[in-house]
C-alpha positions as CSV (number, residue, x, y, z in Angstrom):
1,M,110.9,42.9,123.4
2,K,113.6,43.3,120.6
3,R,113.3,46.4,119.2
4,L,112.2,47.9,115.9
5,L,114.9,48.3,113.3
6,T,113.8,51.4,111.8
7,L,111.3,54.5,112.7
8,P,109.0,55.8,110.7
9,F,110.4,58.7,108.4
10,K,108.1,60.8,110.6
11,I,109.2,60.3,113.6
12,A,112.6,59.8,113.0
13,L,113.3,63.3,111.6
14,P,112.9,65.3,114.2
15,I,114.2,63.2,117.0
16,A,117.3,63.5,114.6
17,M,117.6,67.3,113.9
18,A,116.8,67.9,117.3
19,L,120.1,65.8,118.5
20,T,122.2,67.8,115.6
21,V,121.3,71.1,117.1
22,V,122.1,69.4,120.4
23,A,125.4,69.0,119.6
24,P,126.9,72.6,118.3
25,S,124.4,74.7,121.3
26,V,127.0,72.6,123.8
27,A,129.8,72.2,121.9
28,Q,130.5,75.7,121.4
29,A,128.9,76.8,125.0
30,A,132.2,77.0,126.1
31,A,133.3,80.8,127.7
32,C,135.3,82.3,125.2
33,C,138.6,82.6,127.3
34,G,137.8,79.9,129.2
35,G,136.6,75.6,129.3
36,G,134.2,74.3,130.0
37,F,133.1,70.7,130.3
38,A,132.9,68.5,126.9
39,S,130.3,68.2,125.3
40,P,128.4,64.7,125.0
41,T,128.8,62.5,121.9
42,I,125.3,60.7,122.1
43,I,122.7,59.0,119.6
44,A,119.6,59.7,120.3
45,G,117.9,58.7,117.1
46,D,117.5,55.1,115.6
47,Q,121.2,55.7,114.4
48,A,123.8,52.4,114.2
49,S,126.9,55.0,114.2
50,Q,127.6,58.6,113.3
51,F,130.0,61.0,112.1
52,T,129.7,65.2,112.7
53,L,132.3,67.6,111.1
54,S,131.3,71.3,113.3
55,Y,133.4,74.4,112.2
56,G,132.9,77.5,114.7
57,F,134.0,81.1,114.4
58,N,133.4,82.9,117.6
59,S,134.0,86.9,118.5
60,V,134.7,87.7,121.8
61,V,132.5,90.7,122.5
62,V,132.7,91.4,126.1
63,D,136.4,90.9,127.3
64,N,135.7,89.8,131.2
65,V,133.1,89.9,133.6
66,D,134.6,89.6,136.7
67,S,133.7,87.8,140.1
68,E,131.1,90.8,141.2
69,G,129.6,90.5,137.5
70,Y,130.6,93.7,136.1
71,W,131.4,93.6,132.0
72,R,134.5,95.2,130.5
73,R,135.2,95.5,126.9
74,W,138.5,96.2,125.6
75,D,139.5,97.4,121.9
76,E,140.9,94.7,120.8
77,H,138.9,91.2,120.9
78,Q,139.9,87.3,120.0
79,Q,138.5,85.5,116.8
80,V,138.2,82.3,117.8
81,Q,137.9,79.4,115.2
82,S,137.5,75.7,116.0
83,F,136.9,72.7,114.4
84,R,135.4,69.5,116.1
85,I,135.5,65.8,115.2
86,E,133.2,63.5,116.4
87,G,132.0,60.1,116.3
88,A,129.2,57.5,117.9
89,T,129.0,53.5,117.6
90,L,126.2,51.7,118.8
91,L,128.3,48.8,121.1
92,S,125.0,47.1,121.6
93,D,121.2,47.5,121.5
94,R,121.2,49.7,124.4
95,W,124.8,50.6,125.2
96,Q,126.7,52.8,122.6
97,A,130.6,54.7,123.0
98,G,131.3,58.3,121.2
99,L,135.1,60.4,121.0
100,A,135.0,63.7,120.2
101,I,138.2,66.0,118.9
102,P,138.2,69.7,118.7
103,M,140.8,72.2,117.2
104,I,140.9,75.5,118.7
105,Q,142.8,78.4,117.1
106,R,142.5,82.0,118.5
107,T,143.6,85.4,117.3
108,R,144.0,88.9,118.4
109,T,146.3,91.9,116.5
110,G,147.5,89.6,114.2
111,D,148.5,87.1,117.2
112,T,147.3,83.6,116.7
113,H,147.9,80.2,118.8
114,S,146.2,77.4,118.1
115,G,146.3,73.3,119.2
116,L,144.6,70.6,120.2
117,G,141.3,71.1,122.5
118,D,140.3,68.9,125.4
119,V,139.6,65.2,123.7
120,A,136.7,64.1,125.2
121,A,135.1,59.9,125.1
122,T,132.0,59.1,126.3
123,L,130.3,55.8,127.3
124,G,126.3,56.0,127.2
125,Y,123.6,54.0,128.0
126,E,119.7,53.7,127.0
127,F,118.1,53.4,130.3
128,L,114.2,55.1,129.0
129,P,114.2,53.6,125.4
130,D,111.0,54.2,123.3
131,W,110.3,50.8,121.5
132,D,106.3,51.7,122.2
133,Y,106.5,55.4,121.0
134,N,104.7,56.7,124.0
135,P,103.2,59.9,123.5
136,I,104.2,61.4,127.2
137,R,107.2,59.6,127.4
138,P,110.7,61.0,126.7
139,K,113.3,58.7,125.2
140,G,116.6,58.8,128.0
141,V,120.1,58.4,127.1
142,G,122.5,58.3,130.4
143,Y,126.5,58.8,129.8
144,F,129.7,58.8,131.4
145,Q,132.0,60.8,130.1
146,I,136.0,61.0,130.5
147,T,137.7,64.1,129.3
148,L,141.6,64.5,128.6
149,P,143.2,67.5,129.6
150,T,145.1,68.1,126.4
151,G,144.3,71.6,126.0
152,L,145.9,74.6,127.7
153,S,144.2,75.7,130.6
154,K,143.7,79.9,131.0
155,Y,146.2,79.2,134.3
156,E,148.8,78.3,132.4
157,S,148.5,80.6,129.4
158,E,151.4,82.6,129.0
159,T,149.7,84.7,126.7
160,G,146.8,86.5,128.4
161,A,145.0,83.7,127.6
162,L,145.4,83.7,123.6
163,D,146.8,80.3,123.9
164,T,143.5,78.6,126.1
165,R,142.2,75.6,124.5
166,G,140.4,74.3,127.6
167,N,139.9,73.3,130.9
168,G,142.9,71.5,130.9
169,F,142.1,69.3,134.3
170,W,141.5,65.0,134.1
171,S,137.5,65.3,134.4
172,V,135.0,62.5,134.9
173,G,130.9,63.0,134.6
174,L,127.6,61.9,134.6
175,G,125.3,63.1,132.3
176,A,121.9,62.4,130.6
177,L,119.8,63.4,127.5
178,F,116.2,63.3,126.9
179,T,114.4,64.0,124.1
180,K,110.6,64.3,122.8
181,T,108.4,64.9,119.6
182,F,105.1,65.7,119.5
183,S,104.0,65.8,115.8
184,D,106.1,68.4,114.4
185,I,107.6,70.1,117.4
186,D,110.4,68.1,119.0
187,A,111.7,69.1,122.6
188,F,115.2,68.1,124.4
189,T,116.5,69.0,127.9
190,S,120.3,67.6,129.1
191,V,122.0,67.6,132.5
192,D,125.3,67.0,133.8
193,V,127.8,67.3,136.6
194,H,131.1,66.7,136.5
195,R,134.4,66.3,138.4
196,S,137.8,67.7,137.4
197,F,140.8,66.8,139.5
198,S,144.7,68.8,141.2
199,K,147.3,69.1,139.1
200,S,151.0,70.8,139.7
201,V,151.8,74.1,137.2
202,R,154.9,76.0,136.5
203,T,154.0,78.9,134.8
204,S,155.8,82.8,135.1
205,S,153.1,84.0,137.6
206,I,152.1,80.3,139.2
207,A,154.0,78.2,140.6
208,G,152.1,75.5,142.7
209,Q,148.7,73.6,142.6
210,L,145.6,74.3,140.9
211,Q,142.7,72.1,142.5
212,P,139.3,72.8,140.6
213,G,135.8,71.1,141.9
214,F,132.3,70.2,140.4
215,G,130.6,71.8,137.9
216,G,127.3,71.0,135.7
217,N,125.8,72.2,132.3
218,F,122.2,71.7,131.9
219,S,120.5,72.6,128.2
220,A,117.0,72.8,127.3
221,G,115.6,73.5,123.3
222,L,112.9,73.4,121.0
223,G,112.5,73.1,117.5
224,Y,109.6,73.0,114.5
225,N,110.2,70.7,111.9
226,F,108.8,71.2,108.2
227,T,109.1,69.4,105.2
228,A,113.1,68.5,105.7
229,F,113.9,71.4,107.8
230,R,113.8,72.6,111.5
231,I,114.2,75.8,113.4
232,G,114.8,75.5,116.9
233,G,116.1,77.8,119.7
234,A,118.0,76.6,123.1
235,L,120.0,77.6,126.4
236,T,122.9,76.2,127.9
237,W,123.6,77.6,132.0
238,V,127.4,75.8,132.5
239,V,128.8,76.6,136.3
240,E,132.2,75.7,137.2
241,D,133.9,75.3,141.1
242,P,136.3,77.9,141.9
243,V,140.2,77.0,140.9
244,K,141.9,77.4,144.0
245,I,145.5,78.1,143.5
246,V,147.9,76.8,146.2
247,Q,151.0,78.2,146.4
248,P,154.3,78.3,148.9
249,L,154.0,82.3,149.5
250,G,149.6,81.7,150.0
251,T,146.9,80.6,148.9
252,I,144.1,82.2,145.6
253,D,140.9,81.2,146.6
254,G,139.4,82.1,143.2
255,A,135.9,82.7,141.7
256,V,132.8,81.0,140.5
257,E,132.8,80.9,136.7
258,R,129.7,80.8,135.2
259,Y,127.2,81.8,131.9
260,T,124.8,80.8,129.4
261,T,124.8,80.5,125.8
262,A,122.1,80.9,123.8
263,S,121.4,79.3,120.3
264,L,119.4,79.8,117.0
265,A,119.5,76.9,115.1
266,L,118.4,75.6,111.0
267,S,118.5,72.2,109.9
268,Y,118.4,70.8,106.6
269,M,117.6,67.1,106.5
270,K,118.7,66.1,102.6
271,S,117.6,62.0,103.9
272,D,117.6,60.3,107.0
273,E,121.7,60.1,106.5
274,W,122.6,62.9,106.0
275,A,121.8,66.2,107.5
276,G,123.2,69.8,108.0
277,T,123.0,72.8,110.5
278,L,124.1,76.5,110.6
279,S,123.3,77.6,113.9
280,Y,124.3,81.1,115.6
281,L,125.1,80.8,119.3
282,D,124.8,84.3,122.0
283,Q,126.5,84.1,125.1
284,T,125.4,88.2,126.0
285,W,121.6,87.1,126.3
286,F,120.9,85.7,129.4
287,G,122.0,84.8,132.7
288,S,124.1,86.7,135.2
289,P,127.7,85.8,134.0
290,T,131.0,85.8,136.1
291,N,134.4,85.3,136.0
292,T,134.7,84.7,132.0
293,S,134.4,86.3,128.5
294,L,131.6,86.4,126.2
295,G,131.3,86.1,122.8
296,R,129.1,85.8,119.7
297,G,129.7,83.1,116.7
298,L,128.4,80.7,114.1
299,T,128.6,77.2,113.3
300,I,128.2,75.0,110.4
301,Q,127.5,71.3,110.9
302,I,126.9,68.4,108.6
303,Q,126.3,65.4,110.1
304,R,126.5,61.4,108.3
305,R,124.8,58.9,110.0
306,W,124.0,54.8,110.0
307,L,120.8,53.6,110.7
308,R,120.7,50.4,112.2
């Protein structure tokens, strides 16, 4: 059965806006001084292609949560700015590909470091289409993602994590994104599992091999749509296996990294081709974070879509 070329506007609008909220909430979900798996660049609506620009400003408000879950605040906090370029396009009716390129800048007491974050490439497949607009069944897109270690990890930092820009490991992951609209209400959920790979490092404090493991993300959110606007909220839970540091003089086992990002968003869709979103993100509201730092911030996103 050949897919219809366009969705009715009343159905396409909330689906497109829901995706607009997914992107900033997950993309900025990485702990302020940690890594986090790169967010997928996925087409969830009825677009042939999409291009997204995002700018985020985050302030570290909890400088360290140790492996026992104790929160510590210092007098001097980091300020983190990020600029993200994303693009995705259909390869066929159900296959798609995407690419995300982030730039990260960290500032503390006048000292600034900036550079490329972890670049991620995504290959997606719409395994659960919604051709008949089923009232219950969601639309599902599965994806495979590979993350390049183009960003420096906190284990390689020589500046107290000020020059950290990502996980710093080669990673591969599998995940799925589900979206559904019920009249003026839309919902989404996404899940992924990923595996990071070992690397050798040599810094002033570490000379040996970093051995990461598995990690996972789970996101869920709801939104309400009225005229050309959408308001919504989402939660993203992140967990990463301990990174073991193997050195000639001994092994450091590391600790699990865990945090939760809450987001509130307001979206405006000028047309079915242009949309903008303003999001507030906070990592201190929910969850039981460990081995991380926590921040609050704002993200502005503009997205251009080309319909089928």
